[in-house]
C-alpha positions in Angstrom: 115.6 69.7 10.0 113.3 66.8 11.1 111.3 69.0 13.4 110.8 71.6 10.6 109.5 68.8 8.3 107.1 67.7 10.9 105.8 71.2 11.5 105.4 71.7 7.7 103.5 68.5 7.5 101.2 69.5 10.4 100.7 72.9 8.8 99.7 71.5 5.4 97.5 68.8 7.0 95.6 71.5 8.9 94.7 73.1 5.6 92.7 70.1 4.5 89.0 70.6 5.2 87.7 68.4 8.1 85.0 66.8 5.9 87.7 65.7 3.3 89.9 64.3 6.1 86.8 62.3 7.3 86.1 61.1 3.8 89.6 59.7 3.5 89.4 58.1 7.0 86.1 56.4 6.0 87.7 55.2 2.7 90.8 53.8 4.6 88.5 52.1 7.2 86.4 50.4 4.6 89.5 49.3 2.6 91.0 47.9 5.7 87.8 46.0 6.5 87.6 44.5 3.0 91.2 43.5 3.0 90.9 41.9 6.5 87.8 40.0 5.5 89.5 38.7 2.3 92.6 37.6 4.3 90.4 36.0 7.1 88.5 34.0 4.5 91.6 33.2 2.4 90.0 34.9 -0.7 92.4 36.1 -3.3 91.9 39.3 -5.3 91.3 37.2 -8.4 88.6 35.2 -6.6 87.0 38.3 -5.2 87.0 39.9 -8.6 85.1 36.9 -10.0 82.7 37.0 -7.1 81.9 40.7 -7.6 82.2 40.6 -11.4 84.9 43.3 -11.3 88.5 43.4 -12.5 91.5 42.6 -10.2 92.6 46.2 -10.7 89.3 47.4 -9.3 89.7 45.2 -6.3 93.2 46.6 -5.7 91.7 50.1 -5.9 89.1 49.1 -3.3 91.7 47.8 -0.8 94.2 50.6 -1.7 92.3 53.0 0.5 91.9 55.7 -2.1 88.6 54.6 -3.7 85.6 57.0 -3.4 83.1 54.2 -2.8 79.6 54.6 -4.0 76.6 53.2 -2.1 76.1 50.8 -5.0 79.6 49.5 -4.7 79.4 49.2 -0.9 76.1 47.3 -1.2 77.7 44.9 -3.8 80.7 44.2 -1.6 78.6 43.8 1.5 76.3 41.4 -0.2 79.1 39.3 -1.6 80.9 39.2 1.7 77.8 38.8 3.8 78.6 41.7 6.1 77.6 45.3 6.5 80.5 47.5 5.7 78.6 50.6 6.9 75.9 51.1 9.4 73.7 54.1 9.9 
């Protein structure tokens, strides 16, 4: 049964377009970076919300890994944290 579930998962995963998988990977990487920086600097979500003029729920969305970040949002976060979240 476990093997069948794994195979089903692999089959379904293979149906997701490569560009969509990459987009999700990017989102997770950015979310992980933001979360790591906040933890390293001992900044709470509430403090970060104030720093970015956003709601705590928005911060949770950012670090949750499912946010479809805009360039405007990435620029804001990068500026507040003083690091480049993306490099081209």
